[in-house]
N, C-alpha and C positions, 0 to 999 in steps of 0.2 A: 259864632263866627260867620256862618252863612245864614242869612235872614230867611231864605226861601225854604229851608229844610225844617220840617216840623220837629220840635224837640220835646222830650218828655222829661220832666224833673224827676230824677231818681232819689236825690237826697241832698243834704247840706252837711257841711263840716265846719266846725268853728274852733278856733284856738284863741290864745290871748291877743295875738297881733293880726289875725286875718280871719276872713270868712270866705267859704267857698261854696258854690252851688254846682252840682254835677248833673249834667243833662245827657240823655241818650239821644243821639242823632242817628242818621241812617247808617253810617259806616264806622261809628266809634262813639266815644264819650267826649263831651265838651266840658271843660272845667273853667269856671269864671271865678277867679280869686280876687278878693278885694282886700288890699293891704293898706291901711290908713287911707290915703287919697288915690292910690294907684289901683287900677283894675287890669288884671292880667288874664288873658284867655289862652288856654292850652287845649290840645286834643290828644287823646289816646285812641288810636285806631284799633279796631278789633283784630285786624291782621297782625298788628305788632304786639299784641298782648302775649306776655310770656307766662304769667301766672295770676290767678285770682284767689285770694284767701278770705276766709271768714274766721275771725277770732274774737276773743273777748279780752278787754283790758279794763283795769280798775281806775287808772289815772291817779298816780301817787300824789301829785301836787293837789288835786281836788280833795283827796282824802285828808291830806295834812291840813289844808286850809279850813275845811268844814269841821274837822275834828278839833282844831285849835279854837275856832270860833264857838263851837258848842261847849267846850271845856271852860272857856272864858266866862260866858254868861251863866252856865249852870254852876260853875265854881263860885261866882259871886252870889248866886241864889243860895247855895249851901252855906256859904260864909255868913250871910245875913241870918239864916235860920239858926246857925250854931251860936251866934252872938245873942240873938233875942228871938225866941219862938213867936212872940206876939207881933213881930214885924213881918208876918207872912205875906202881907199885901206887896211889900217891896220885893220880897223873894219871888213872888208869883210873876211880877213884871219881868224880872230878869230870866225867870224860867220860860216865860212865853217867848222872849227873844232867843233863848238858847235851844228851844225845841225844834224849829225848822232845820238848822244845820245839823242837829243831832240825828233827825230822821233822814236827811239827805245823805249823811255819812253812811248810815246803815243800809239804805237802799242801794247806794253805789257799791258798797262792800259786798252785798249779797247778789245783786243783779249784774253789775259791771256795765260796760258799754260794748255793744257788738260793733265791730269794725269790718267793713268790706274793703279790701285793698286790691287795686288793680295795678299790676306792674307791667308797663310797656317797655320797649327797648330803650326809649329815651326819656320817658316821663312816668309819673306815678300819680294815682288818684286814690283817695280814701273817703269812704262814707261812714259816718258815725250814727248809730242808732242807740239812744240811751234807754228808752222804755219800749220801743216797738220792735220786739225781738222777731216776731213773725214777718214783719216788713223787711227786716235785714235778711232773713233767709230767702224771701221772695226776690229781693233785689239781687242777691248772690246768684240765685238760679237763673234769673233773666239775663244777667251779664254773662254767665257761663254758657248759656244757650246761644247767645249772640256771638260770642267768641268762637264756640265750636262750629257754628254755621259758617262764619267767615273763614276759619281755617280749612274746613272741608271744601269750600268753594275755591280757595287758593290752591289746595292740593289737587283738586280736579282740573284746574286751569294749567297747573304745571305738568300734570300727567298727559293732558291733551297736546301740549306743546312739544313734550319730549318724546 
């Protein structure tokens, strides 16, 4: 939003219809969301943050799609082998196509996606970390520290006025 304030990219969030980049600016978080052809910019000020959470989710739709894709290709491979064992080359090709979604399914099932969610008074931001679990915890700590500092500064300002 403001070009002169240095921003630090904290992470990205992606869904079916949109992509978002979350930056840490001086007094809050800036969220740039790209939905098809529209770019929307929002801010969550550290003073307005009500809660920051770190949790893990699996993504049911992702699990369903990768599981069905893996079952489709691996099922064809097993069907080919059950009809004719000598046709193992054809079964191998379908097995090769079925292996990546099979492994993606189990990696997501066991590791999940770490999500850092920042709830402001009027807006919300979330950062998703699929494989970088340590980075998710570092980002969570950074945001919590910045929010704590902003709230203490505001608390000190209110006490000095009153």
